[in-house]
N, CA, C and O atoms as a GROMACS GRO file, in nm:
protein
  600
    1MET      N    1   4.632   2.972   3.251
    1MET     CA    2   4.551   2.874   3.215
    1MET      C    3   4.424   2.887   3.247
    1MET      O    4   4.403   2.926   3.362
    2THR      N    5   4.314   2.860   3.168
    2THR     CA    6   4.189   2.870   3.202
    2THR      C    7   4.120   2.752   3.205
    2THR      O    8   4.123   2.683   3.103
    3THR      N    9   4.051   2.708   3.314
    3THR     CA   10   3.995   2.588   3.323
    3THR      C   11   3.845   2.614   3.313
    3THR      O   12   3.798   2.705   3.382
    4THR      N   13   3.768   2.544   3.234
    4THR     CA   14   3.622   2.554   3.216
    4THR      C   15   3.579   2.415   3.233
    4THR      O   16   3.624   2.327   3.160
    5ILE      N   17   3.491   2.391   3.329
    5ILE     CA   18   3.450   2.253   3.343
    5ILE      C   19   3.288   2.266   3.276
    5ILE      O   20   3.202   2.343   3.317
    6GLN      N   21   3.276   2.186   3.183
    6GLN     CA   22   3.152   2.181   3.108
    6GLN      C   23   3.100   2.026   3.122
    6GLN      O   24   3.176   1.928   3.130
    7THR      N   25   2.982   2.022   3.124
    7THR     CA   26   2.927   1.884   3.158
    7THR      C   27   2.873   1.840   3.030
    7THR      O   28   2.828   1.918   2.947
    8CYS      N   29   2.878   1.704   3.013
    8CYS     CA   30   2.825   1.648   2.908
    8CYS      C   31   2.681   1.592   2.917
    8CYS      O   32   2.644   1.572   3.032
    9SER      N   33   2.591   1.564   2.818
    9SER     CA   34   2.470   1.498   2.838
    9SER      C   35   2.498   1.352   2.890
    9SER      O   36   2.598   1.289   2.856
   10GLU      N   37   2.401   1.306   2.975
   10GLU     CA   38   2.396   1.165   3.010
   10GLU      C   39   2.436   1.069   2.892
   10GLU      O   40   2.523   0.984   2.907
   11ASN      N   41   2.362   1.088   2.766
   11ASN     CA   42   2.373   1.004   2.659
   11ASN      C   43   2.528   1.019   2.617
   11ASN      O   44   2.593   0.917   2.590
   12PHE      N   45   2.580   1.133   2.612
   12PHE     CA   46   2.716   1.150   2.557
   12PHE      C   47   2.808   1.093   2.640
   12PHE      O   48   2.905   1.034   2.591
   13LYS      N   49   2.791   1.103   2.777
   13LYS     CA   50   2.879   1.033   2.883
   13LYS      C   51   2.878   0.879   2.874
   13LYS      O   52   2.978   0.814   2.905
   14HIS      N   53   2.762   0.821   2.832
   14HIS     CA   54   2.750   0.680   2.800
   14HIS      C   55   2.842   0.648   2.666
   14HIS      O   56   2.910   0.546   2.653
   15GLN      N   57   2.832   0.735   2.588
   15GLN     CA   58   2.887   0.702   2.458
   15GLN      C   59   3.054   0.689   2.465
   15GLN      O   60   3.124   0.605   2.408
   16ILE      N   61   3.096   0.802   2.557
   16ILE     CA   62   3.226   0.798   2.602
   16ILE      C   63   3.268   0.690   2.661
   16ILE      O   64   3.373   0.636   2.626
   17GLN      N   65   3.194   0.645   2.757
   17GLN     CA   66   3.218   0.528   2.853
   17GLN      C   67   3.220   0.397   2.755
   17GLN      O   68   3.305   0.310   2.773
   18ASP      N   69   3.150   0.389   2.679
   18ASP     CA   70   3.161   0.256   2.589
   18ASP      C   71   3.283   0.270   2.482
   18ASP      O   72   3.328   0.168   2.429
   19VAL      N   73   3.333   0.390   2.454
   19VAL     CA   74   3.447   0.393   2.386
   19VAL      C   75   3.557   0.349   2.485
   19VAL      O   76   3.626   0.251   2.457
   20LEU      N   77   3.574   0.415   2.595
   20LEU     CA   78   3.675   0.386   2.689
   20LEU      C   79   3.657   0.261   2.732
   20LEU      O   80   3.764   0.217   2.774
   21ASP      N   81   3.547   0.163   2.743
   21ASP     CA   82   3.543   0.033   2.788
   21ASP      C   83   3.585  -0.065   2.705
   21ASP      O   84   3.594  -0.179   2.751
   22VAL      N   85   3.618  -0.041   2.570
   22VAL     CA   86   3.668  -0.119   2.468
   22VAL      C   87   3.810  -0.162   2.504
   22VAL      O   88   3.897  -0.075   2.516
   23PRO      N   89   3.840  -0.304   2.524
   23PRO     CA   90   3.985  -0.334   2.560
   23PRO      C   91   4.056  -0.336   2.443
   23PRO      O   92   3.994  -0.357   2.339
   24LEU      N   93   4.203  -0.314   2.441
   24LEU     CA   94   4.277  -0.326   2.339
   24LEU      C   95   4.399  -0.438   2.388
   24LEU      O   96   4.500  -0.421   2.456
   25PRO      N   97   4.346  -0.552   2.326
   25PRO     CA   98   4.425  -0.664   2.368
   25PRO      C   99   4.585  -0.657   2.306
   25PRO      O  100   4.616  -0.587   2.209
   26GLY      N  101   4.664  -0.728   2.370
   26GLY     CA  102   4.796  -0.739   2.327
   26GLY      C  103   4.793  -0.806   2.205
   26GLY      O  104   4.889  -0.781   2.132
   27SER      N  105   4.703  -0.892   2.159
   27SER     CA  106   4.706  -0.952   2.032
   27SER      C  107   4.648  -0.868   1.909
   27SER      O  108   4.640  -0.911   1.793
   28ALA      N  109   4.609  -0.746   1.952
   28ALA     CA  110   4.542  -0.654   1.856
   28ALA      C  111   4.641  -0.636   1.730
   28ALA      O  112   4.762  -0.618   1.740
   29ASP      N  113   4.569  -0.645   1.614
   29ASP     CA  114   4.648  -0.619   1.491
   29ASP      C  115   4.643  -0.463   1.455
   29ASP      O  116   4.564  -0.384   1.508
   30LEU      N  117   4.733  -0.433   1.364
   30LEU     CA  118   4.737  -0.303   1.314
   30LEU      C  119   4.604  -0.215   1.279
   30LEU      O  120   4.591  -0.096   1.307
   31PHE      N  121   4.512  -0.292   1.215
   31PHE     CA  122   4.375  -0.227   1.203
   31PHE      C  123   4.298  -0.207   1.309
   31PHE      O  124   4.221  -0.111   1.308
   32THR      N  125   4.307  -0.296   1.424
   32THR     CA  126   4.246  -0.283   1.546
   32THR      C  127   4.286  -0.172   1.616
   32THR      O  128   4.204  -0.094   1.664
   33ALA      N  129   4.426  -0.153   1.628
   33ALA     CA  130   4.484  -0.036   1.697
   33ALA      C  131   4.450   0.089   1.627
   33ALA      O  132   4.412   0.186   1.692
   34LEU      N  133   4.462   0.092   1.507
   34LEU     CA  134   4.405   0.214   1.424
   34LEU      C  135   4.270   0.261   1.454
   34LEU      O  136   4.242   0.379   1.474
   35ASP      N  137   4.174   0.150   1.456
   35ASP     CA  138   4.041   0.165   1.479
   35ASP      C  139   4.008   0.223   1.610
   35ASP      O  140   3.914   0.300   1.626
   36GLN      N  141   4.096   0.181   1.711
   36GLN     CA  142   4.074   0.241   1.854
   36GLN      C  143   4.130   0.381   1.854
   36GLN      O  144   4.072   0.467   1.920
   37CYS      N  145   4.233   0.408   1.789
   37CYS     CA  146   4.281   0.552   1.788
   37CYS      C  147   4.186   0.639   1.741
   37CYS      O  148   4.163   0.746   1.797
   38ALA      N  149   4.116   0.592   1.620
   38ALA     CA  150   4.025   0.663   1.549
   38ALA      C  151   3.902   0.687   1.641
   38ALA      O  152   3.851   0.799   1.639
   39ALA      N  153   3.853   0.596   1.718
   39ALA     CA  154   3.756   0.590   1.786
   39ALA      C  155   3.773   0.688   1.915
   39ALA      O  156   3.673   0.739   1.966
   40PHE      N  157   3.880   0.707   1.957
   40PHE     CA  158   3.926   0.797   2.094
   40PHE      C  159   3.919   0.930   2.043
   40PHE      O  160   3.851   1.013   2.103
   41VAL      N  161   3.984   0.961   1.934
   41VAL     CA  162   3.982   1.099   1.878
   41VAL      C  163   3.851   1.148   1.822
   41VAL      O  164   3.829   1.269   1.819
   42CYS      N  165   3.754   1.053   1.773
   42CYS     CA  166   3.626   1.097   1.729
   42CYS      C  167   3.536   1.144   1.865
   42CYS      O  168   3.450   1.232   1.861
   43VAL      N  169   3.568   1.076   1.975
   43VAL     CA  170   3.484   1.112   2.089
   43VAL      C  171   3.549   1.253   2.143
   43VAL      O  172   3.485   1.354   2.174
   44MET      N  173   3.677   1.238   2.146
   44MET     CA  174   3.766   1.344   2.215
   44MET      C  175   3.725   1.486   2.153
   44MET      O  176   3.705   1.586   2.223
   45VAL      N  177   3.716   1.482   2.022
   45VAL     CA  178   3.688   1.634   1.952
   45VAL      C  179   3.564   1.689   2.005
   45VAL      O  180   3.551   1.810   2.022
   46GLU      N  181   3.464   1.598   2.033
   46GLU     CA  182   3.339   1.646   2.100
   46GLU      C  183   3.314   1.653   2.230
   46GLU      O  184   3.209   1.692   2.280
   47CYS      N  185   3.420   1.612   2.294
   47CYS     CA  186   3.425   1.612   2.455
   47CYS      C  187   3.480   1.748   2.510
   47CYS      O  188   3.577   1.810   2.468
   48GLN      N  189   3.408   1.776   2.600
   48GLN     CA  190   3.450   1.918   2.678
   48GLN      C  191   3.470   1.890   2.811
   48GLN      O  192   3.525   1.978   2.877
   49ASP      N  193   3.435   1.784   2.866
   49ASP     CA  194   3.451   1.740   3.003
   49ASP      C  195   3.587   1.699   3.021
   49ASP      O  196   3.634   1.610   2.951
   50GLU      N  197   3.667   1.768   3.125
   50GLU     CA  198   3.806   1.744   3.141
   50GLU      C  199   3.845   1.608   3.186
   50GLU      O  200   3.943   1.553   3.135
   51TYR      N  201   3.757   1.537   3.299
   51TYR     CA  202   3.778   1.416   3.332
   51TYR      C  203   3.783   1.312   3.217
   51TYR      O  204   3.874   1.229   3.210
   52TYR      N  205   3.687   1.322   3.131
   52TYR     CA  206   3.671   1.224   3.011
   52TYR      C  207   3.786   1.255   2.905
   52TYR      O  208   3.838   1.167   2.836
   53ARG      N  209   3.817   1.377   2.901
   53ARG     CA  210   3.922   1.400   2.810
   53ARG      C  211   4.056   1.347   2.848
   53ARG      O  212   4.134   1.303   2.763
   54LEU      N  213   4.080   1.350   2.964
   54LEU     CA  214   4.201   1.302   3.025
   54LEU      C  215   4.210   1.131   3.012
   54LEU      O  216   4.314   1.069   2.990
   55ALA      N  217   4.100   1.082   3.027
   55ALA     CA  218   4.085   0.949   3.020
   55ALA      C  219   4.107   0.904   2.886
   55ALA      O  220   4.172   0.802   2.862
   56LEU      N  221   4.046   0.990   2.780
   56LEU     CA  222   4.060   0.943   2.637
   56LEU      C  223   4.201   0.964   2.601
   56LEU      O  224   4.255   0.881   2.529
   57CYS      N  225   4.272   1.072   2.646
   57CYS     CA  226   4.406   1.095   2.635
   57CYS      C  227   4.491   0.968   2.676
   57CYS      O  228   4.576   0.927   2.597
   58GLY      N  229   4.472   0.909   2.789
   58GLY     CA  230   4.558   0.799   2.840
   58GLY      C  231   4.517   0.680   2.752
   58GLY      O  232   4.602   0.609   2.698
   59ARG      N  233   4.388   0.659   2.738
   59ARG     CA  234   4.362   0.539   2.616
   59ARG      C  235   4.420   0.558   2.486
   59ARG      O  236   4.461   0.463   2.420
   60LEU      N  237   4.424   0.680   2.445
   60LEU     CA  238   4.470   0.705   2.313
   60LEU      C  239   4.638   0.676   2.330
   60LEU      O  240   4.692   0.606   2.244
   61ALA      N  241   4.711   0.723   2.430
   61ALA     CA  242   4.843   0.711   2.426
   61ALA      C  243   4.874   0.569   2.433
   61ALA      O  244   4.971   0.537   2.364
   62HIS      N  245   4.817   0.474   2.501
   62HIS     CA  246   4.818   0.342   2.500
   62HIS      C  247   4.801   0.283   2.363
   62HIS      O  248   4.890   0.208   2.321
   63ALA      N  249   4.699   0.307   2.291
   63ALA     CA  250   4.674   0.261   2.169
   63ALA      C  251   4.775   0.308   2.060
   63ALA      O  252   4.802   0.238   1.963
   64LEU      N  253   4.831   0.434   2.085
   64LEU     CA  254   4.944   0.475   1.993
   64LEU      C  255   5.060   0.386   2.015
   64LEU      O  256   5.123   0.341   1.919
   65THR      N  257   5.092   0.357   2.141
   65THR     CA  258   5.188   0.262   2.172
   65THR      C  259   5.192   0.139   2.094
   65THR      O  260   5.288   0.106   2.024
   66VAL      N  261   5.067   0.063   2.112
   66VAL     CA  262   5.045  -0.048   2.045
   66VAL      C  263   5.049  -0.036   1.886
   66VAL      O  264   5.090  -0.128   1.816
   67LEU      N  265   5.008   0.072   1.839
   67LEU     CA  266   5.005   0.102   1.686
   67LEU      C  267   5.146   0.110   1.662
   67LEU      O  268   5.188   0.029   1.579
   68ARG      N  269   5.229   0.189   1.714
   68ARG     CA  270   5.379   0.203   1.686
   68ARG      C  271   5.448   0.061   1.680
   68ARG      O  272   5.536   0.036   1.598
   69GLN      N  273   5.408  -0.022   1.764
   69GLN     CA  274   5.472  -0.160   1.779
   69GLN      C  275   5.399  -0.243   1.666
   69GLN      O  276   5.474  -0.322   1.609
   70ARG      N  277   5.289  -0.240   1.629
   70ARG     CA  278   5.228  -0.312   1.496
   70ARG      C  279   5.301  -0.249   1.370
   70ARG      O  280   5.329  -0.320   1.273
   71CYS      N  281   5.328  -0.127   1.372
   71CYS     CA  282   5.392  -0.059   1.256
   71CYS      C  283   5.523  -0.099   1.224
   71CYS      O  284   5.571  -0.084   1.112
   72ALA      N  285   5.595  -0.160   1.338
   72ALA     CA  286   5.739  -0.206   1.350
   72ALA      C  287   5.738  -0.355   1.291
   72ALA      O  288   5.839  -0.391   1.231
   73GLU      N  289   5.635  -0.441   1.301
   73GLU     CA  290   5.617  -0.570   1.272
   73GLU      C  291   5.565  -0.603   1.128
   73GLU      O  292   5.489  -0.525   1.070
   74ASP      N  293   5.608  -0.719   1.075
   74ASP     CA  294   5.547  -0.751   0.946
   74ASP      C  295   5.397  -0.754   0.950
   74ASP      O  296   5.342  -0.787   1.055
   75LEU      N  297   5.330  -0.724   0.846
   75LEU     CA  298   5.198  -0.725   0.845
   75LEU      C  299   5.150  -0.896   0.841
   75LEU      O  300   5.215  -0.979   0.778
   76PRO      N  301   5.041  -0.927   0.910
   76PRO     CA  302   5.005  -1.056   0.912
   76PRO      C  303   4.925  -1.084   0.760
   76PRO      O  304   4.863  -0.995   0.702
   77GLU      N  305   4.937  -1.199   0.717
   77GLU     CA  306   4.877  -1.238   0.592
   77GLU      C  307   4.746  -1.197   0.567
   77GLU      O  308   4.716  -1.157   0.454
   78ASN      N  309   4.666  -1.201   0.655
   78ASN     CA  310   4.519  -1.155   0.647
   78ASN      C  311   4.503  -0.997   0.623
   78ASN      O  312   4.403  -0.957   0.563
   79LEU      N  313   4.592  -0.912   0.667
   79LEU     CA  314   4.589  -0.772   0.631
   79LEU      C  315   4.653  -0.745   0.489
   79LEU      O  316   4.606  -0.670   0.404
   80VAL      N  317   4.764  -0.818   0.481
   80VAL     CA  318   4.830  -0.807   0.338
   80VAL      C  319   4.736  -0.833   0.221
   80VAL      O  320   4.736  -0.765   0.119
   81SER      N  321   4.648  -0.948   0.248
   81SER     CA  322   4.547  -0.966   0.135
   81SER      C  323   4.446  -0.841   0.128
   81SER      O  324   4.406  -0.796   0.021
   82GLN      N  325   4.413  -0.794   0.244
   82GLN     CA  326   4.318  -0.686   0.232
   82GLN      C  327   4.369  -0.554   0.156
   82GLN      O  328   4.300  -0.483   0.083
   83LEU      N  329   4.495  -0.537   0.187
   83LEU     CA  330   4.568  -0.432   0.138
   83LEU      C  331   4.612  -0.436  -0.016
   83LEU      O  332   4.637  -0.336  -0.083
   84THR      N  333   4.618  -0.565  -0.060
   84THR     CA  334   4.687  -0.597  -0.199
   84THR      C  335   4.587  -0.555  -0.300
   84THR      O  336   4.469  -0.591  -0.295
   85THR      N  337   4.643  -0.468  -0.403
   85THR     CA  338   4.554  -0.439  -0.510
   85THR      C  339   4.634  -0.429  -0.648
   85THR      O  340   4.757  -0.427  -0.648
   86GLU      N  341   4.558  -0.422  -0.767
   86GLU     CA  342   4.638  -0.405  -0.882
   86GLU      C  343   4.668  -0.251  -0.925
   86GLU      O  344   4.753  -0.226  -1.011
   87THR      N  345   4.601  -0.160  -0.865
   87THR     CA  346   4.623  -0.028  -0.875
   87THR      C  347   4.631   0.044  -0.751
   87THR      O  348   4.550   0.013  -0.663
   88VAL      N  349   4.721   0.140  -0.727
   88VAL     CA  350   4.722   0.219  -0.615
   88VAL      C  351   4.620   0.339  -0.628
   88VAL      O  352   4.606   0.402  -0.733
   89PRO      N  353   4.551   0.364  -0.518
   89PRO     CA  354   4.470   0.482  -0.528
   89PRO      C  355   4.555   0.609  -0.539
   89PRO      O  356   4.669   0.610  -0.495
   90VAL      N  357   4.495   0.724  -0.604
   90VAL     CA  358   4.581   0.844  -0.614
   90VAL      C  359   4.558   0.913  -0.477
   90VAL      O  360   4.451   0.901  -0.418
   91THR      N  361   4.661   0.985  -0.430
   91THR     CA  362   4.649   1.036  -0.303
   91THR      C  363   4.703   1.204  -0.325
   91THR      O  364   4.791   1.240  -0.403
   92ASP      N  365   4.638   1.275  -0.248
   92ASP     CA  366   4.650   1.420  -0.238
   92ASP      C  367   4.781   1.445  -0.126
   92ASP      O  368   4.844   1.551  -0.122
   93VAL      N  369   4.802   1.354  -0.056
   93VAL     CA  370   4.901   1.378   0.057
   93VAL      C  371   5.050   1.392   0.005
   93VAL      O  372   5.107   1.307  -0.064
   94PRO      N  373   5.099   1.494   0.041
   94PRO     CA  374   5.252   1.505   0.025
   94PRO      C  375   5.323   1.391   0.058
   94PRO      O  376   5.280   1.324   0.152
   95ASP      N  377   5.434   1.352  -0.008
   95ASP     CA  378   5.514   1.243   0.021
   95ASP      C  379   5.578   1.246   0.160
   95ASP      O  380   5.598   1.143   0.225
   96PHE      N  381   5.610   1.367   0.202
   96PHE     CA  382   5.679   1.386   0.343
   96PHE      C  383   5.577   1.338   0.437
   96PHE      O  384   5.630   1.289   0.537
   97TRP      N  385   5.422   1.336   0.438
   97TRP     CA  386   5.349   1.301   0.528
   97TRP      C  387   5.323   1.157   0.529
   97TRP      O  388   5.226   1.119   0.595
   98HIS      N  389   5.405   1.057   0.458
   98HIS     CA  390   5.395   0.947   0.442
   98HIS      C  391   5.488   0.867   0.544
   98HIS      O  392   5.497   0.744   0.546
   99ASP      N  393   5.551   0.945   0.620
   99ASP     CA  394   5.652   0.877   0.734
   99ASP      C  395   5.568   0.844   0.844
   99ASP      O  396   5.528   0.932   0.920
  100THR      N  397   5.537   0.724   0.859
  100THR     CA  398   5.448   0.674   0.973
  100THR      C  399   5.519   0.703   1.118
  100THR      O  400   5.456   0.724   1.221
  101GLU      N  401   5.642   0.700   1.108
  101GLU     CA  402   5.712   0.698   1.244
  101GLU      C  403   5.705   0.862   1.290
  101GLU      O  404   5.684   0.890   1.408
  102MET      N  405   5.722   0.961   1.191
  102MET     CA  406   5.694   1.093   1.231
  102MET      C  407   5.567   1.138   1.253
  102MET      O  408   5.554   1.237   1.325
  103LEU      N  409   5.465   1.083   1.203
  103LEU     CA  410   5.312   1.089   1.234
  103LEU      C  411   5.292   1.047   1.368
  103LEU      O  412   5.239   1.120   1.453
  104LEU      N  413   5.336   0.924   1.393
  104LEU     CA  414   5.322   0.859   1.534
  104LEU      C  415   5.382   0.952   1.637
  104LEU      O  416   5.321   0.970   1.742
  105ASP      N  417   5.507   1.019   1.612
  105ASP     CA  418   5.581   1.114   1.701
  105ASP      C  419   5.487   1.229   1.715
  105ASP      O  420   5.458   1.265   1.829
  106TYR      N  421   5.438   1.287   1.616
  106TYR     CA  422   5.358   1.397   1.624
  106TYR      C  423   5.214   1.363   1.713
  106TYR      O  424   5.172   1.443   1.798
  107ALA      N  425   5.159   1.256   1.687
  107ALA     CA  426   5.043   1.223   1.774
  107ALA      C  427   5.071   1.191   1.909
  107ALA      O  428   4.986   1.212   1.996
  108ASP      N  429   5.202   1.133   1.939
  108ASP     CA  430   5.238   1.126   2.088
  108ASP      C  431   5.265   1.246   2.152
  108ASP      O  432   5.248   1.244   2.274
  109ALA      N  433   5.302   1.348   2.102
  109ALA     CA  434   5.345   1.485   2.141
  109ALA      C  435   5.224   1.541   2.172
  109ALA      O  436   5.213   1.584   2.286
  110LEU      N  437   5.117   1.554   2.088
  110LEU     CA  438   4.986   1.607   2.103
  110LEU      C  439   4.918   1.568   2.198
  110LEU      O  440   4.856   1.647   2.270
  111THR      N  441   4.917   1.396   2.220
  111THR     CA  442   4.850   1.362   2.328
  111THR      C  443   4.901   1.368   2.460
  111THR      O  444   4.830   1.349   2.559
  112LEU      N  445   5.044   1.398   2.464
  112LEU     CA  446   5.112   1.435   2.599
  112LEU      C  447   5.079   1.596   2.617
  112LEU      O  448   5.058   1.632   2.732
  113ALA      N  449   5.075   1.672   2.535
  113ALA     CA  450   5.033   1.811   2.549
  113ALA      C  451   4.907   1.827   2.612
  113ALA      O  452   4.892   1.906   2.705
  114LEU      N  453   4.815   1.756   2.565
  114LEU     CA  454   4.674   1.742   2.602
  114LEU      C  455   4.661   1.704   2.732
  114LEU      O  456   4.593   1.770   2.811
  115SER      N  457   4.725   1.594   2.766
  115SER     CA  458   4.718   1.538   2.901
  115SER      C  459   4.788   1.612   3.008
  115SER      O  460   4.772   1.577   3.125
  116GLY      N  461   4.861   1.709   2.976
  116GLY     CA  462   4.930   1.785   3.082
  116GLY      C  463   4.863   1.899   3.134
  116GLY      O  464   4.920   1.977   3.211
  117LYS      N  465   4.728   1.916   3.090
  117LYS     CA  466   4.621   2.022   3.134
  117LYS      C  467   4.696   2.166   3.154
  117LYS      O  468   4.662   2.238   3.247
  118THR      N  469   4.783   2.198   3.077
  118THR     CA  470   4.867   2.340   3.093
  118THR      C  471   4.817   2.427   2.974
  118THR      O  472   4.873   2.536   2.957
  119LEU      N  473   4.721   2.392   2.895
  119LEU     CA  474   4.690   2.463   2.770
  119LEU      C  475   4.549   2.550   2.797
  119LEU      O  476   4.464   2.506   2.874
  120LEU      N  477   4.537   2.657   2.738
  120LEU     CA  478   4.415   2.726   2.739
  120LEU      C  479   4.302   2.653   2.683
  120LEU      O  480   4.330   2.578   2.589
  121ASP      N  481   4.191   2.658   2.719
  121ASP     CA  482   4.094   2.577   2.671
  121ASP      C  483   4.076   2.596   2.507
  121ASP      O  484   4.044   2.498   2.441
  122ARG      N  485   4.095   2.710   2.449
  122ARG     CA  486   4.082   2.721   2.314
  122ARG      C  487   4.209   2.649   2.232
  122ARG      O  488   4.199   2.598   2.121
  123ASN      N  489   4.308   2.656   2.297
  123ASN     CA  490   4.424   2.591   2.234
  123ASN      C  491   4.422   2.446   2.257
  123ASN      O  492   4.489   2.380   2.177
  124SER      N  493   4.359   2.384   2.351
  124SER     CA  494   4.333   2.255   2.369
  124SER      C  495   4.234   2.205   2.288
  124SER      O  496   4.251   2.091   2.244
  125GLN      N  497   4.119   2.275   2.253
  125GLN     CA  498   4.037   2.242   2.149
  125GLN      C  499   4.098   2.220   2.012
  125GLN      O  500   4.080   2.120   1.942
  126ASP      N  501   4.181   2.336   1.978
  126ASP     CA  502   4.249   2.319   1.852
  126ASP      C  503   4.343   2.206   1.857
  126ASP      O  504   4.336   2.131   1.760
  127LEU      N  505   4.417   2.182   1.934
  127LEU     CA  506   4.515   2.064   1.936
  127LEU      C  507   4.425   1.922   1.934
  127LEU      O  508   4.471   1.820   1.883
  128VAL      N  509   4.316   1.927   1.983
  128VAL     CA  510   4.232   1.814   1.987
  128VAL      C  511   4.187   1.782   1.829
  128VAL      O  512   4.196   1.672   1.775
  129GLY      N  513   4.143   1.887   1.777
  129GLY     CA  514   4.119   1.892   1.630
  129GLY      C  515   4.228   1.853   1.536
  129GLY      O  516   4.205   1.784   1.437
  130LEU      N  517   4.354   1.900   1.568
  130LEU     CA  518   4.477   1.863   1.501
  130LEU      C  519   4.498   1.702   1.506
  130LEU      O  520   4.506   1.628   1.408
  131LEU      N  521   4.505   1.668   1.633
  131LEU     CA  522   4.520   1.524   1.668
  131LEU      C  523   4.425   1.429   1.593
  131LEU      O  524   4.466   1.328   1.536
  132HIS      N  525   4.303   1.465   1.596
  132HIS     CA  526   4.187   1.396   1.509
  132HIS      C  527   4.227   1.393   1.368
  132HIS      O  528   4.206   1.288   1.307
  133ASP      N  529   4.281   1.493   1.306
  133ASP     CA  530   4.303   1.501   1.165
  133ASP      C  531   4.448   1.424   1.152
  133ASP      O  532   4.471   1.364   1.046
  134LEU      N  533   4.523   1.424   1.233
  134LEU     CA  534   4.644   1.345   1.241
  134LEU      C  535   4.622   1.195   1.230
  134LEU      O  536   4.669   1.118   1.146
  135ILE      N  537   4.542   1.170   1.330
  135ILE     CA  538   4.506   1.024   1.350
  135ILE      C  539   4.446   0.971   1.227
  135ILE      O  540   4.473   0.858   1.186
  136TYR      N  541   4.352   1.062   1.158
  136TYR     CA  542   4.265   1.020   1.039
  136TYR      C  543   4.378   0.985   0.908
  136TYR      O  544   4.376   0.893   0.826
  137LEU      N  545   4.468   1.091   0.926
  137LEU     CA  546   4.583   1.068   0.803
  137LEU      C  547   4.647   0.941   0.826
  137LEU      O  548   4.669   0.869   0.729
  138LEU      N  549   4.684   0.898   0.961
  138LEU     CA  550   4.735   0.773   0.973
  138LEU      C  551   4.647   0.657   0.939
  138LEU      O  552   4.697   0.558   0.886
  139VAL      N  553   4.532   0.662   0.965
  139VAL     CA  554   4.446   0.570   0.921
  139VAL      C  555   4.429   0.547   0.769
  139VAL      O  556   4.432   0.438   0.711
  140ASP      N  557   4.410   0.671   0.713
  140ASP     CA  558   4.413   0.638   0.559
  140ASP      C  559   4.547   0.592   0.508
  140ASP      O  560   4.556   0.501   0.426
  141GLN      N  561   4.646   0.654   0.555
  141GLN     CA  562   4.784   0.600   0.498
  141GLN      C  563   4.808   0.455   0.522
  141GLN      O  564   4.850   0.391   0.426
  142LEU      N  565   4.786   0.390   0.642
  142LEU     CA  566   4.814   0.260   0.682
  142LEU      C  567   4.700   0.162   0.620
  142LEU      O  568   4.718   0.041   0.608
  143LYS      N  569   4.592   0.222   0.588
  143LYS     CA  570   4.488   0.130   0.522
  143LYS      C  571   4.488   0.158   0.370
  143LYS      O  572   4.394   0.116   0.301
  144THR      N  573   4.578   0.218   0.321
  144THR     CA  574   4.557   0.245   0.163
  144THR      C  575   4.630   0.104   0.105
  144THR      O  576   4.726   0.047   0.157
  145PRO      N  577   4.567   0.070   0.002
  145PRO     CA  578   4.600  -0.053  -0.063
  145PRO      C  579   4.737  -0.043  -0.145
  145PRO      O  580   4.767   0.065  -0.196
  146PHE      N  581   4.814  -0.143  -0.158
  146PHE     CA  582   4.943  -0.127  -0.220
  146PHE      C  583   4.966  -0.252  -0.326
  146PHE      O  584   4.893  -0.350  -0.316
  147ILE      N  585   5.056  -0.247  -0.416
  147ILE     CA  586   5.080  -0.338  -0.511
  147ILE      C  587   5.189  -0.427  -0.469
  147ILE      O  588   5.296  -0.376  -0.438
  148THR      N  589   5.174  -0.555  -0.465
  148THR     CA  590   5.268  -0.637  -0.436
  148THR      C  591   5.335  -0.707  -0.556
  148THR      O  592   5.268  -0.745  -0.651
  149HIS      N  593   5.455  -0.723  -0.550
  149HIS     CA  594   5.546  -0.747  -0.660
  149HIS      C  595   5.564  -0.918  -0.619
  149HIS      O  596   5.616  -0.949  -0.512
  150ALA      N  597   5.524  -1.001  -0.697
  150ALA     CA  598   5.553  -1.148  -0.671
  150ALA      C  599   5.680  -1.189  -0.718
  150ALA      O  600   5.716  -1.306  -0.704
   0.00000   0.00000   0.00000
């Protein structure tokens, strides 16, 4: 394992801290949990500081737990109305990638691997990029409008 400690600019440290300081309340809905997951991976993909990356992994793990809980619940009416449409947008994502549970499992596994600090720096950065893309796949999937049948 190679450990490289790089420092961030003070401005970037403040940006990271701002993201870390946003609470995820127990009453957070699906979109709030998704948005927090996205915020964490956006900052994480640019962060080289081990301390902040571990903090971001910890917060992401919590947000993924909340997201998994929200995915298991019925959508509240306000989110259903936001997602309801007359036509479903065309997607290039293969059907097997539409399994939310599987994507959450992958995101949890990547977050855990990154939290373990056992990876080479280059592998760690690659996995952060993969985690970023995976979270955004979840965001796109869960925020895609759908047709309701009355």
